PyMOL commands that place a pseudoatom at each C-alpha (Angstrom):
pseudoatom trace, name=CA, resn=UNK, resi=1, chain=A, elem=C, hetatm=0, pos=[-24.097, -30.722, -1.229]
pseudoatom trace, name=CA, resn=UNK, resi=2, chain=A, elem=C, hetatm=0, pos=[-24.458, -32.953, 1.973]
pseudoatom trace, name=CA, resn=UNK, resi=3, chain=A, elem=C, hetatm=0, pos=[-26.139, -31.231, 4.464]
pseudoatom trace, name=CA, resn=UNK, resi=4, chain=A, elem=C, hetatm=0, pos=[-26.050, -32.797, 8.140]
pseudoatom trace, name=CA, resn=UNK, resi=5, chain=A, elem=C, hetatm=0, pos=[-29.219, -33.001, 10.499]
pseudoatom trace, name=CA, resn=UNK, resi=6, chain=A, elem=C, hetatm=0, pos=[-28.494, -30.146, 12.446]
pseudoatom trace, name=CA, resn=UNK, resi=7, chain=A, elem=C, hetatm=0, pos=[-27.881, -27.522, 9.879]
pseudoatom trace, name=CA, resn=UNK, resi=8, chain=A, elem=C, hetatm=0, pos=[-31.055, -29.196, 8.087]
pseudoatom trace, name=CA, resn=UNK, resi=9, chain=A, elem=C, hetatm=0, pos=[-33.124, -28.318, 11.378]
pseudoatom trace, name=CA, resn=UNK, resi=10, chain=A, elem=C, hetatm=0, pos=[-31.147, -25.066, 11.457]
pseudoatom trace, name=CA, resn=UNK, resi=11, chain=A, elem=C, hetatm=0, pos=[-32.176, -23.981, 8.013]
pseudoatom trace, name=CA, resn=UNK, resi=12, chain=A, elem=C, hetatm=0, pos=[-35.894, -24.573, 8.823]
pseudoatom trace, name=CA, resn=UNK, resi=13, chain=A, elem=C, hetatm=0, pos=[-35.727, -21.876, 11.054]
pseudoatom trace, name=CA, resn=UNK, resi=14, chain=A, elem=C, hetatm=0, pos=[-34.954, -19.692, 8.123]
pseudoatom trace, name=CA, resn=UNK, resi=15, chain=A, elem=C, hetatm=0, pos=[-37.321, -18.192, 5.874]
pseudoatom trace, name=CA, resn=UNK, resi=16, chain=A, elem=C, hetatm=0, pos=[-34.805, -18.415, 2.657]
pseudoatom trace, name=CA, resn=UNK, resi=17, chain=A, elem=C, hetatm=0, pos=[-36.685, -15.882, 0.707]
pseudoatom trace, name=CA, resn=UNK, resi=18, chain=A, elem=C, hetatm=0, pos=[-36.971, -13.022, 3.297]
pseudoatom trace, name=CA, resn=UNK, resi=19, chain=A, elem=C, hetatm=0, pos=[-34.533, -10.406, 4.258]
pseudoatom trace, name=CA, resn=UNK, resi=20, chain=A, elem=C, hetatm=0, pos=[-34.848, -9.515, 7.410]
pseudoatom trace, name=CA, resn=UNK, resi=21, chain=A, elem=C, hetatm=0, pos=[-33.802, -6.790, 9.905]
pseudoatom trace, name=CA, resn=UNK, resi=22, chain=A, elem=C, hetatm=0, pos=[-30.354, -6.608, 10.957]
pseudoatom trace, name=CA, resn=UNK, resi=23, chain=A, elem=C, hetatm=0, pos=[-31.178, -7.558, 14.796]
pseudoatom trace, name=CA, resn=UNK, resi=24, chain=A, elem=C, hetatm=0, pos=[-33.538, -10.130, 13.632]
pseudoatom trace, name=CA, resn=UNK, resi=25, chain=A, elem=C, hetatm=0, pos=[-30.938, -11.712, 11.329]
pseudoatom trace, name=CA, resn=UNK, resi=26, chain=A, elem=C, hetatm=0, pos=[-28.122, -12.009, 13.726]
pseudoatom trace, name=CA, resn=UNK, resi=27, chain=A, elem=C, hetatm=0, pos=[-30.583, -13.352, 16.426]
pseudoatom trace, name=CA, resn=UNK, resi=28, chain=A, elem=C, hetatm=0, pos=[-31.663, -15.416, 14.101]
pseudoatom trace, name=CA, resn=UNK, resi=29, chain=A, elem=C, hetatm=0, pos=[-28.047, -16.864, 13.091]
pseudoatom trace, name=CA, resn=UNK, resi=30, chain=A, elem=C, hetatm=0, pos=[-27.387, -17.285, 16.894]
pseudoatom trace, name=CA, resn=UNK, resi=31, chain=A, elem=C, hetatm=0, pos=[-30.434, -19.440, 17.160]
pseudoatom trace, name=CA, resn=UNK, resi=32, chain=A, elem=C, hetatm=0, pos=[-29.108, -21.538, 14.272]
pseudoatom trace, name=CA, resn=UNK, resi=33, chain=A, elem=C, hetatm=0, pos=[-25.445, -22.103, 15.312]
pseudoatom trace, name=CA, resn=UNK, resi=34, chain=A, elem=C, hetatm=0, pos=[-25.762, -25.732, 16.454]
pseudoatom trace, name=CA, resn=UNK, resi=35, chain=A, elem=C, hetatm=0, pos=[-21.971, -26.401, 16.943]
pseudoatom trace, name=CA, resn=UNK, resi=36, chain=A, elem=C, hetatm=0, pos=[-20.198, -27.504, 20.216]
pseudoatom trace, name=CA, resn=UNK, resi=37, chain=A, elem=C, hetatm=0, pos=[-17.840, -24.582, 19.678]
pseudoatom trace, name=CA, resn=UNK, resi=38, chain=A, elem=C, hetatm=0, pos=[-18.332, -21.068, 19.548]
pseudoatom trace, name=CA, resn=UNK, resi=39, chain=A, elem=C, hetatm=0, pos=[-18.512, -19.993, 16.064]
pseudoatom trace, name=CA, resn=UNK, resi=40, chain=A, elem=C, hetatm=0, pos=[-17.626, -17.024, 13.974]
pseudoatom trace, name=CA, resn=UNK, resi=41, chain=A, elem=C, hetatm=0, pos=[-20.213, -15.015, 12.753]
pseudoatom trace, name=CA, resn=UNK, resi=42, chain=A, elem=C, hetatm=0, pos=[-19.269, -13.862, 8.978]
pseudoatom trace, name=CA, resn=UNK, resi=43, chain=A, elem=C, hetatm=0, pos=[-20.895, -11.220, 6.896]
pseudoatom trace, name=CA, resn=UNK, resi=44, chain=A, elem=C, hetatm=0, pos=[-21.266, -11.596, 3.088]
pseudoatom trace, name=CA, resn=UNK, resi=45, chain=A, elem=C, hetatm=0, pos=[-21.837, -8.410, 1.165]
pseudoatom trace, name=CA, resn=UNK, resi=46, chain=A, elem=C, hetatm=0, pos=[-21.920, -8.294, -2.560]
pseudoatom trace, name=CA, resn=UNK, resi=47, chain=A, elem=C, hetatm=0, pos=[-21.371, -4.675, -4.325]
pseudoatom trace, name=CA, resn=UNK, resi=48, chain=A, elem=C, hetatm=0, pos=[-22.337, -3.438, -7.653]
pseudoatom trace, name=CA, resn=UNK, resi=49, chain=A, elem=C, hetatm=0, pos=[-18.853, -2.642, -8.567]
pseudoatom trace, name=CA, resn=UNK, resi=50, chain=A, elem=C, hetatm=0, pos=[-16.493, -4.459, -11.116]
pseudoatom trace, name=CA, resn=UNK, resi=51, chain=A, elem=C, hetatm=0, pos=[-13.287, -5.401, -8.758]
pseudoatom trace, name=CA, resn=UNK, resi=52, chain=A, elem=C, hetatm=0, pos=[-11.222, -6.179, -12.501]
pseudoatom trace, name=CA, resn=UNK, resi=53, chain=A, elem=C, hetatm=0, pos=[-11.314, -1.928, -12.882]
pseudoatom trace, name=CA, resn=UNK, resi=54, chain=A, elem=C, hetatm=0, pos=[-9.066, 0.072, -10.411]
pseudoatom trace, name=CA, resn=UNK, resi=55, chain=A, elem=C, hetatm=0, pos=[-11.143, 3.108, -9.764]
pseudoatom trace, name=CA, resn=UNK, resi=56, chain=A, elem=C, hetatm=0, pos=[-14.017, 0.378, -8.376]
pseudoatom trace, name=CA, resn=UNK, resi=57, chain=A, elem=C, hetatm=0, pos=[-12.203, -1.603, -6.006]
pseudoatom trace, name=CA, resn=UNK, resi=58, chain=A, elem=C, hetatm=0, pos=[-13.525, -1.258, -2.557]
pseudoatom trace, name=CA, resn=UNK, resi=59, chain=A, elem=C, hetatm=0, pos=[-11.013, -1.823, 0.325]
pseudoatom trace, name=CA, resn=UNK, resi=60, chain=A, elem=C, hetatm=0, pos=[-10.117, -0.295, 3.751]
pseudoatom trace, name=CA, resn=UNK, resi=61, chain=A, elem=C, hetatm=0, pos=[-10.213, -1.677, 7.533]
pseudoatom trace, name=CA, resn=UNK, resi=62, chain=A, elem=C, hetatm=0, pos=[-12.091, -0.904, 10.747]
pseudoatom trace, name=CA, resn=UNK, resi=63, chain=A, elem=C, hetatm=0, pos=[-11.861, -1.707, 14.472]
pseudoatom trace, name=CA, resn=UNK, resi=64, chain=A, elem=C, hetatm=0, pos=[-15.034, -2.921, 15.543]
pseudoatom trace, name=CA, resn=UNK, resi=65, chain=A, elem=C, hetatm=0, pos=[-16.785, -1.830, 18.556]
pseudoatom trace, name=CA, resn=UNK, resi=66, chain=A, elem=C, hetatm=0, pos=[-16.265, -5.222, 20.123]
pseudoatom trace, name=CA, resn=UNK, resi=67, chain=A, elem=C, hetatm=0, pos=[-13.203, -7.066, 18.248]
pseudoatom trace, name=CA, resn=UNK, resi=68, chain=A, elem=C, hetatm=0, pos=[-13.818, -10.195, 16.702]
pseudoatom trace, name=CA, resn=UNK, resi=69, chain=A, elem=C, hetatm=0, pos=[-13.715, -12.301, 19.187]
pseudoatom trace, name=CA, resn=UNK, resi=70, chain=A, elem=C, hetatm=0, pos=[-10.391, -13.730, 18.232]
pseudoatom trace, name=CA, resn=UNK, resi=71, chain=A, elem=C, hetatm=0, pos=[-6.710, -12.755, 19.319]
pseudoatom trace, name=CA, resn=UNK, resi=72, chain=A, elem=C, hetatm=0, pos=[-4.755, -12.211, 15.769]
pseudoatom trace, name=CA, resn=UNK, resi=73, chain=A, elem=C, hetatm=0, pos=[-0.985, -12.918, 15.806]
pseudoatom trace, name=CA, resn=UNK, resi=74, chain=A, elem=C, hetatm=0, pos=[1.385, -10.434, 14.023]
pseudoatom trace, name=CA, resn=UNK, resi=75, chain=A, elem=C, hetatm=0, pos=[4.136, -10.421, 12.235]
pseudoatom trace, name=CA, resn=UNK, resi=76, chain=A, elem=C, hetatm=0, pos=[6.287, -6.771, 11.888]
pseudoatom trace, name=CA, resn=UNK, resi=77, chain=A, elem=C, hetatm=0, pos=[9.246, -6.502, 9.237]
pseudoatom trace, name=CA, resn=UNK, resi=78, chain=A, elem=C, hetatm=0, pos=[10.699, -3.237, 11.087]
pseudoatom trace, name=CA, resn=UNK, resi=79, chain=A, elem=C, hetatm=0, pos=[14.313, -2.415, 11.949]
pseudoatom trace, name=CA, resn=UNK, resi=80, chain=A, elem=C, hetatm=0, pos=[16.501, -0.544, 15.060]
pseudoatom trace, name=CA, resn=UNK, resi=81, chain=A, elem=C, hetatm=0, pos=[14.187, 1.377, 17.224]
pseudoatom trace, name=CA, resn=UNK, resi=82, chain=A, elem=C, hetatm=0, pos=[10.808, 0.422, 15.282]
pseudoatom trace, name=CA, resn=UNK, resi=83, chain=A, elem=C, hetatm=0, pos=[11.509, -3.243, 15.760]
pseudoatom trace, name=CA, resn=UNK, resi=84, chain=A, elem=C, hetatm=0, pos=[11.831, -2.591, 19.800]
pseudoatom trace, name=CA, resn=UNK, resi=85, chain=A, elem=C, hetatm=0, pos=[8.830, -0.592, 19.470]
pseudoatom trace, name=CA, resn=UNK, resi=86, chain=A, elem=C, hetatm=0, pos=[7.007, -3.571, 17.865]
pseudoatom trace, name=CA, resn=UNK, resi=87, chain=A, elem=C, hetatm=0, pos=[8.000, -5.709, 20.381]
pseudoatom trace, name=CA, resn=UNK, resi=88, chain=A, elem=C, hetatm=0, pos=[7.036, -3.716, 22.943]
pseudoatom trace, name=CA, resn=UNK, resi=89, chain=A, elem=C, hetatm=0, pos=[3.792, -3.419, 21.652]
pseudoatom trace, name=CA, resn=UNK, resi=90, chain=A, elem=C, hetatm=0, pos=[3.040, -7.275, 22.029]
pseudoatom trace, name=CA, resn=UNK, resi=91, chain=A, elem=C, hetatm=0, pos=[4.180, -8.397, 18.376]
pseudoatom trace, name=CA, resn=UNK, resi=92, chain=A, elem=C, hetatm=0, pos=[4.713, -12.148, 18.120]
pseudoatom trace, name=CA, resn=UNK, resi=93, chain=A, elem=C, hetatm=0, pos=[7.310, -12.323, 15.518]
pseudoatom trace, name=CA, resn=UNK, resi=94, chain=A, elem=C, hetatm=0, pos=[9.711, -8.948, 14.305]
pseudoatom trace, name=CA, resn=UNK, resi=95, chain=A, elem=C, hetatm=0, pos=[12.310, -9.418, 11.970]
pseudoatom trace, name=CA, resn=UNK, resi=96, chain=A, elem=C, hetatm=0, pos=[13.519, -8.319, 8.378]
pseudoatom trace, name=CA, resn=UNK, resi=97, chain=A, elem=C, hetatm=0, pos=[15.717, -10.246, 6.236]
pseudoatom trace, name=CA, resn=UNK, resi=98, chain=A, elem=C, hetatm=0, pos=[15.722, -12.858, 8.608]
pseudoatom trace, name=CA, resn=UNK, resi=99, chain=A, elem=C, hetatm=0, pos=[11.884, -13.200, 8.064]
pseudoatom trace, name=CA, resn=UNK, resi=100, chain=A, elem=C, hetatm=0, pos=[11.601, -12.991, 4.620]
pseudoatom trace, name=CA, resn=UNK, resi=101, chain=A, elem=C, hetatm=0, pos=[14.216, -16.142, 4.680]
pseudoatom trace, name=CA, resn=UNK, resi=102, chain=A, elem=C, hetatm=0, pos=[11.688, -17.998, 7.245]
pseudoatom trace, name=CA, resn=UNK, resi=103, chain=A, elem=C, hetatm=0, pos=[8.921, -17.570, 4.669]
pseudoatom trace, name=CA, resn=UNK, resi=104, chain=A, elem=C, hetatm=0, pos=[10.768, -18.553, 1.575]
pseudoatom trace, name=CA, resn=UNK, resi=105, chain=A, elem=C, hetatm=0, pos=[12.542, -21.332, 3.217]
pseudoatom trace, name=CA, resn=UNK, resi=106, chain=A, elem=C, hetatm=0, pos=[10.649, -22.534, 5.704]
pseudoatom trace, name=CA, resn=UNK, resi=107, chain=A, elem=C, hetatm=0, pos=[6.877, -21.814, 5.017]
pseudoatom trace, name=CA, resn=UNK, resi=108, chain=A, elem=C, hetatm=0, pos=[6.445, -20.089, 8.058]
pseudoatom trace, name=CA, resn=UNK, resi=109, chain=A, elem=C, hetatm=0, pos=[3.117, -18.673, 8.540]
pseudoatom trace, name=CA, resn=UNK, resi=110, chain=A, elem=C, hetatm=0, pos=[2.539, -18.895, 12.188]
pseudoatom trace, name=CA, resn=UNK, resi=111, chain=A, elem=C, hetatm=0, pos=[0.682, -15.524, 11.951]
pseudoatom trace, name=CA, resn=UNK, resi=112, chain=A, elem=C, hetatm=0, pos=[-2.563, -13.549, 10.843]
pseudoatom trace, name=CA, resn=UNK, resi=113, chain=A, elem=C, hetatm=0, pos=[-1.505, -9.936, 10.161]
pseudoatom trace, name=CA, resn=UNK, resi=114, chain=A, elem=C, hetatm=0, pos=[1.610, -8.580, 8.745]
pseudoatom trace, name=CA, resn=UNK, resi=115, chain=A, elem=C, hetatm=0, pos=[2.852, -4.792, 9.551]
pseudoatom trace, name=CA, resn=UNK, resi=116, chain=A, elem=C, hetatm=0, pos=[5.959, -3.623, 8.006]
pseudoatom trace, name=CA, resn=UNK, resi=117, chain=A, elem=C, hetatm=0, pos=[7.261, -0.271, 8.166]
pseudoatom trace, name=CA, resn=UNK, resi=118, chain=A, elem=C, hetatm=0, pos=[7.556, 2.260, 5.062]
pseudoatom trace, name=CA, resn=UNK, resi=119, chain=A, elem=C, hetatm=0, pos=[11.511, 1.048, 4.637]
pseudoatom trace, name=CA, resn=UNK, resi=120, chain=A, elem=C, hetatm=0, pos=[10.715, -2.167, 4.491]
pseudoatom trace, name=CA, resn=UNK, resi=121, chain=A, elem=C, hetatm=0, pos=[8.692, -2.561, 1.963]
pseudoatom trace, name=CA, resn=UNK, resi=122, chain=A, elem=C, hetatm=0, pos=[11.528, -3.189, -0.796]
pseudoatom trace, name=CA, resn=UNK, resi=123, chain=A, elem=C, hetatm=0, pos=[12.283, -6.179, 1.070]
pseudoatom trace, name=CA, resn=UNK, resi=124, chain=A, elem=C, hetatm=0, pos=[8.719, -7.437, 1.762]
pseudoatom trace, name=CA, resn=UNK, resi=125, chain=A, elem=C, hetatm=0, pos=[7.778, -7.052, -1.908]
pseudoatom trace, name=CA, resn=UNK, resi=126, chain=A, elem=C, hetatm=0, pos=[10.285, -10.257, -2.496]
pseudoatom trace, name=CA, resn=UNK, resi=127, chain=A, elem=C, hetatm=0, pos=[7.281, -12.055, -0.511]
pseudoatom trace, name=CA, resn=UNK, resi=128, chain=A, elem=C, hetatm=0, pos=[4.846, -10.779, -2.942]
pseudoatom trace, name=CA, resn=UNK, resi=129, chain=A, elem=C, hetatm=0, pos=[4.015, -14.031, -5.035]
pseudoatom trace, name=CA, resn=UNK, resi=130, chain=A, elem=C, hetatm=0, pos=[3.939, -16.060, -1.555]
pseudoatom trace, name=CA, resn=UNK, resi=131, chain=A, elem=C, hetatm=0, pos=[1.912, -13.415, 0.520]
pseudoatom trace, name=CA, resn=UNK, resi=132, chain=A, elem=C, hetatm=0, pos=[-0.578, -11.998, -1.898]
pseudoatom trace, name=CA, resn=UNK, resi=133, chain=A, elem=C, hetatm=0, pos=[-2.494, -15.273, -2.756]
pseudoatom trace, name=CA, resn=UNK, resi=134, chain=A, elem=C, hetatm=0, pos=[-2.511, -15.759, 0.757]
pseudoatom trace, name=CA, resn=UNK, resi=135, chain=A, elem=C, hetatm=0, pos=[-4.416, -11.894, 1.721]
pseudoatom trace, name=CA, resn=UNK, resi=136, chain=A, elem=C, hetatm=0, pos=[-1.253, -10.669, 3.943]
pseudoatom trace, name=CA, resn=UNK, resi=137, chain=A, elem=C, hetatm=0, pos=[0.620, -8.570, 1.688]
pseudoatom trace, name=CA, resn=UNK, resi=138, chain=A, elem=C, hetatm=0, pos=[0.719, -5.190, 3.967]
pseudoatom trace, name=CA, resn=UNK, resi=139, chain=A, elem=C, hetatm=0, pos=[-1.199, -2.486, 2.420]
pseudoatom trace, name=CA, resn=UNK, resi=140, chain=A, elem=C, hetatm=0, pos=[-1.629, 1.283, 3.342]
pseudoatom trace, name=CA, resn=UNK, resi=141, chain=A, elem=C, hetatm=0, pos=[-5.330, 1.670, 2.570]
pseudoatom trace, name=CA, resn=UNK, resi=142, chain=A, elem=C, hetatm=0, pos=[-5.323, -1.587, 5.451]
pseudoatom trace, name=CA, resn=UNK, resi=143, chain=A, elem=C, hetatm=0, pos=[-3.071, 0.644, 7.568]
pseudoatom trace, name=CA, resn=UNK, resi=144, chain=A, elem=C, hetatm=0, pos=[-0.595, -2.212, 7.971]
pseudoatom trace, name=CA, resn=UNK, resi=145, chain=A, elem=C, hetatm=0, pos=[2.460, -0.099, 6.106]
pseudoatom trace, name=CA, resn=UNK, resi=146, chain=A, elem=C, hetatm=0, pos=[2.978, 2.134, 8.375]
pseudoatom trace, name=CA, resn=UNK, resi=147, chain=A, elem=C, hetatm=0, pos=[5.720, 4.191, 10.707]
pseudoatom trace, name=CA, resn=UNK, resi=148, chain=A, elem=C, hetatm=0, pos=[3.048, 4.040, 13.656]
pseudoatom trace, name=CA, resn=UNK, resi=149, chain=A, elem=C, hetatm=0, pos=[3.463, 0.061, 14.150]
pseudoatom trace, name=CA, resn=UNK, resi=150, chain=A, elem=C, hetatm=0, pos=[2.178, 0.854, 17.791]
pseudoatom trace, name=CA, resn=UNK, resi=151, chain=A, elem=C, hetatm=0, pos=[-1.036, 1.927, 16.794]
pseudoatom trace, name=CA, resn=UNK, resi=152, chain=A, elem=C, hetatm=0, pos=[-1.451, -0.604, 14.328]
pseudoatom trace, name=CA, resn=UNK, resi=153, chain=A, elem=C, hetatm=0, pos=[-0.582, -3.613, 16.622]
pseudoatom trace, name=CA, resn=UNK, resi=154, chain=A, elem=C, hetatm=0, pos=[-2.801, -2.447, 19.061]
pseudoatom trace, name=CA, resn=UNK, resi=155, chain=A, elem=C, hetatm=0, pos=[-5.698, -1.744, 16.790]
pseudoatom trace, name=CA, resn=UNK, resi=156, chain=A, elem=C, hetatm=0, pos=[-5.003, -5.061, 14.943]
pseudoatom trace, name=CA, resn=UNK, resi=157, chain=A, elem=C, hetatm=0, pos=[-5.272, -6.572, 18.643]
pseudoatom trace, name=CA, resn=UNK, resi=158, chain=A, elem=C, hetatm=0, pos=[-8.195, -4.498, 19.517]
pseudoatom trace, name=CA, resn=UNK, resi=159, chain=A, elem=C, hetatm=0, pos=[-10.391, -6.304, 16.580]
pseudoatom trace, name=CA, resn=UNK, resi=160, chain=A, elem=C, hetatm=0, pos=[-9.311, -4.497, 13.420]
pseudoatom trace, name=CA, resn=UNK, resi=161, chain=A, elem=C, hetatm=0, pos=[-10.566, -6.394, 10.560]
pseudoatom trace, name=CA, resn=UNK, resi=162, chain=A, elem=C, hetatm=0, pos=[-9.969, -5.693, 6.771]
pseudoatom trace, name=CA, resn=UNK, resi=163, chain=A, elem=C, hetatm=0, pos=[-12.017, -5.470, 3.883]
pseudoatom trace, name=CA, resn=UNK, resi=164, chain=A, elem=C, hetatm=0, pos=[-11.501, -5.853, 0.562]
pseudoatom trace, name=CA, resn=UNK, resi=165, chain=A, elem=C, hetatm=0, pos=[-13.535, -7.465, -2.890]
pseudoatom trace, name=CA, resn=UNK, resi=166, chain=A, elem=C, hetatm=0, pos=[-12.952, -10.742, -4.463]
pseudoatom trace, name=CA, resn=UNK, resi=167, chain=A, elem=C, hetatm=0, pos=[-12.979, -11.622, -7.468]
pseudoatom trace, name=CA, resn=UNK, resi=168, chain=A, elem=C, hetatm=0, pos=[-16.912, -11.898, -7.398]
pseudoatom trace, name=CA, resn=UNK, resi=169, chain=A, elem=C, hetatm=0, pos=[-17.244, -8.224, -5.855]
pseudoatom trace, name=CA, resn=UNK, resi=170, chain=A, elem=C, hetatm=0, pos=[-18.197, -10.141, -2.756]
pseudoatom trace, name=CA, resn=UNK, resi=171, chain=A, elem=C, hetatm=0, pos=[-17.039, -8.800, 0.625]
pseudoatom trace, name=CA, resn=UNK, resi=172, chain=A, elem=C, hetatm=0, pos=[-16.341, -11.443, 3.446]
pseudoatom trace, name=CA, resn=UNK, resi=173, chain=A, elem=C, hetatm=0, pos=[-15.533, -10.541, 7.234]
pseudoatom trace, name=CA, resn=UNK, resi=174, chain=A, elem=C, hetatm=0, pos=[-15.941, -11.763, 10.403]
pseudoatom trace, name=CA, resn=UNK, resi=175, chain=A, elem=C, hetatm=0, pos=[-18.433, -9.748, 13.084]
pseudoatom trace, name=CA, resn=UNK, resi=176, chain=A, elem=C, hetatm=0, pos=[-17.282, -11.670, 16.227]
pseudoatom trace, name=CA, resn=UNK, resi=177, chain=A, elem=C, hetatm=0, pos=[-18.575, -14.742, 17.948]
pseudoatom trace, name=CA, resn=UNK, resi=178, chain=A, elem=C, hetatm=0, pos=[-21.962, -16.233, 18.349]
pseudoatom trace, name=CA, resn=UNK, resi=179, chain=A, elem=C, hetatm=0, pos=[-21.716, -15.667, 22.346]
pseudoatom trace, name=CA, resn=UNK, resi=180, chain=A, elem=C, hetatm=0, pos=[-21.292, -12.159, 21.586]
pseudoatom trace, name=CA, resn=UNK, resi=181, chain=A, elem=C, hetatm=0, pos=[-25.257, -11.861, 21.083]
pseudoatom trace, name=CA, resn=UNK, resi=182, chain=A, elem=C, hetatm=0, pos=[-27.416, -10.189, 19.228]
pseudoatom trace, name=CA, resn=UNK, resi=183, chain=A, elem=C, hetatm=0, pos=[-26.661, -6.434, 19.940]
pseudoatom trace, name=CA, resn=UNK, resi=184, chain=A, elem=C, hetatm=0, pos=[-22.885, -6.615, 20.121]
pseudoatom trace, name=CA, resn=UNK, resi=185, chain=A, elem=C, hetatm=0, pos=[-23.121, -8.537, 16.782]
pseudoatom trace, name=CA, resn=UNK, resi=186, chain=A, elem=C, hetatm=0, pos=[-25.373, -5.712, 15.487]
pseudoatom trace, name=CA, resn=UNK, resi=187, chain=A, elem=C, hetatm=0, pos=[-23.180, -3.250, 16.542]
pseudoatom trace, name=CA, resn=UNK, resi=188, chain=A, elem=C, hetatm=0, pos=[-20.019, -4.497, 14.568]
pseudoatom trace, name=CA, resn=UNK, resi=189, chain=A, elem=C, hetatm=0, pos=[-22.649, -5.432, 11.638]
pseudoatom trace, name=CA, resn=UNK, resi=190, chain=A, elem=C, hetatm=0, pos=[-23.596, -1.396, 11.512]
pseudoatom trace, name=CA, resn=UNK, resi=191, chain=A, elem=C, hetatm=0, pos=[-20.137, -0.332, 12.076]
pseudoatom trace, name=CA, resn=UNK, resi=192, chain=A, elem=C, hetatm=0, pos=[-18.484, -2.607, 9.223]
pseudoatom trace, name=CA, resn=UNK, resi=193, chain=A, elem=C, hetatm=0, pos=[-21.394, -2.181, 6.986]
pseudoatom trace, name=CA, resn=UNK, resi=194, chain=A, elem=C, hetatm=0, pos=[-21.209, 1.877, 7.547]
pseudoatom trace, name=CA, resn=UNK, resi=195, chain=A, elem=C, hetatm=0, pos=[-17.472, 1.467, 6.757]
pseudoatom trace, name=CA, resn=UNK, resi=196, chain=A, elem=C, hetatm=0, pos=[-17.889, -0.302, 3.501]
pseudoatom trace, name=CA, resn=UNK, resi=197, chain=A, elem=C, hetatm=0, pos=[-20.767, 2.187, 2.601]
pseudoatom trace, name=CA, resn=UNK, resi=198, chain=A, elem=C, hetatm=0, pos=[-18.687, 5.291, 3.173]
pseudoatom trace, name=CA, resn=UNK, resi=199, chain=A, elem=C, hetatm=0, pos=[-15.706, 3.792, 0.915]
pseudoatom trace, name=CA, resn=UNK, resi=200, chain=A, elem=C, hetatm=0, pos=[-18.010, 3.540, -2.375]
pseudoatom trace, name=CA, resn=UNK, resi=201, chain=A, elem=C, hetatm=0, pos=[-15.972, 4.926, -5.257]
pseudoatom trace, name=CA, resn=UNK, resi=202, chain=A, elem=C, hetatm=0, pos=[-17.034, 7.658, -7.363]
pseudoatom trace, name=CA, resn=UNK, resi=203, chain=A, elem=C, hetatm=0, pos=[-16.948, 5.032, -10.207]
pseudoatom trace, name=CA, resn=UNK, resi=204, chain=A, elem=C, hetatm=0, pos=[-19.826, 2.953, -8.723]
pseudoatom trace, name=CA, resn=UNK, resi=205, chain=A, elem=C, hetatm=0, pos=[-22.831, 3.408, -10.438]
pseudoatom trace, name=CA, resn=UNK, resi=206, chain=A, elem=C, hetatm=0, pos=[-26.596, 2.439, -9.405]
pseudoatom trace, name=CA, resn=UNK, resi=207, chain=A, elem=C, hetatm=0, pos=[-27.200, 0.683, -6.501]
pseudoatom trace, name=CA, resn=UNK, resi=208, chain=A, elem=C, hetatm=0, pos=[-24.162, -0.146, -4.223]
pseudoatom trace, name=CA, resn=UNK, resi=209, chain=A, elem=C, hetatm=0, pos=[-25.100, -2.967, -1.848]
pseudoatom trace, name=CA, resn=UNK, resi=210, chain=A, elem=C, hetatm=0, pos=[-26.714, -5.018, -4.036]
pseudoatom trace, name=CA, resn=UNK, resi=211, chain=A, elem=C, hetatm=0, pos=[-26.963, -8.322, -1.232]
pseudoatom trace, name=CA, resn=UNK, resi=212, chain=A, elem=C, hetatm=0, pos=[-26.198, -8.882, 2.307]
pseudoatom trace, name=CA, resn=UNK, resi=213, chain=A, elem=C, hetatm=0, pos=[-25.967, -12.189, 4.081]
pseudoatom trace, name=CA, resn=UNK, resi=214, chain=A, elem=C, hetatm=0, pos=[-24.772, -13.183, 7.492]
pseudoatom trace, name=CA, resn=UNK, resi=215, chain=A, elem=C, hetatm=0, pos=[-23.588, -16.787, 8.911]
pseudoatom trace, name=CA, resn=UNK, resi=216, chain=A, elem=C, hetatm=0, pos=[-22.358, -18.472, 11.580]
pseudoatom trace, name=CA, resn=UNK, resi=217, chain=A, elem=C, hetatm=0, pos=[-19.369, -20.894, 10.691]
pseudoatom trace, name=CA, resn=UNK, resi=218, chain=A, elem=C, hetatm=0, pos=[-21.584, -24.188, 10.269]
pseudoatom trace, name=CA, resn=UNK, resi=219, chain=A, elem=C, hetatm=0, pos=[-24.805, -22.797, 9.975]
pseudoatom trace, name=CA, resn=UNK, resi=220, chain=A, elem=C, hetatm=0, pos=[-27.261, -21.263, 7.175]
pseudoatom trace, name=CA, resn=UNK, resi=221, chain=A, elem=C, hetatm=0, pos=[-27.087, -17.569, 5.161]
pseudoatom trace, name=CA, resn=UNK, resi=222, chain=A, elem=C, hetatm=0, pos=[-29.453, -15.436, 6.713]
pseudoatom trace, name=CA, resn=UNK, resi=223, chain=A, elem=C, hetatm=0, pos=[-30.171, -12.427, 4.206]
pseudoatom trace, name=CA, resn=UNK, resi=224, chain=A, elem=C, hetatm=0, pos=[-30.551, -9.194, 5.549]
pseudoatom trace, name=CA, resn=UNK, resi=225, chain=A, elem=C, hetatm=0, pos=[-32.326, -6.069, 4.154]
pseudoatom trace, name=CA, resn=UNK, resi=226, chain=A, elem=C, hetatm=0, pos=[-30.051, -3.717, 2.519]
pseudoatom trace, name=CA, resn=UNK, resi=227, chain=A, elem=C, hetatm=0, pos=[-32.624, -0.619, 1.620]
pseudoatom trace, name=CA, resn=UNK, resi=228, chain=A, elem=C, hetatm=0, pos=[-31.002, 0.980, 4.731]
pseudoatom trace, name=CA, resn=UNK, resi=229, chain=A, elem=C, hetatm=0, pos=[-27.676, 1.115, 2.649]
pseudoatom trace, name=CA, resn=UNK, resi=230, chain=A, elem=C, hetatm=0, pos=[-28.810, 1.687, -0.615]
for i in range(1, 230): cmd.bond("trace and resi %d" % i, "trace and resi %d" % (i + 1))
show_as sticks, trace
zoom trace
């Protein structure tokens, strides 16, 4: 893979074989962020589970102490009073059958999160093949299928992130922006990793957190010591 000069210069600052303590690792990520925009800092956690088994799934959500630095646009499937409640709480889009048609016919994806009231899930289920592959399907474990739409929207706007395994048993999540500085990023890191460790399935055997890497959008990965989380 081709790497530019800025990336190569940044990579020289990182000892590839070393596992850094979280705050030091995040400080390095900030140093290696050379882009002209405020890069997102991401975390990648490899877990000692097998996502093919239902009893080894790891999924949940958490409101990060300092948010993500990005405002999420929210679509809510609701009717009547719940639709009015969603609009009052600041949802960018609210609807029912009309929104299903818009997604199906117009390829409408101008949002990052979907919330649905429980009574709407039969309707939303029609969009499973469209929303599922994009990771947009509402889910009770993520707090996006709920009657309390105000709280759900407020949490999302405050910096709620959803964590879940991909097919290679890795969780990928944003931690914030480079401009947050190491202190705030480390607090977000601790909150997220703590939530993932608490979500350990009973069926998981052996070392749970196998590896952890943090990186800015355009920067090299920095390995983080997992000794505290094993």
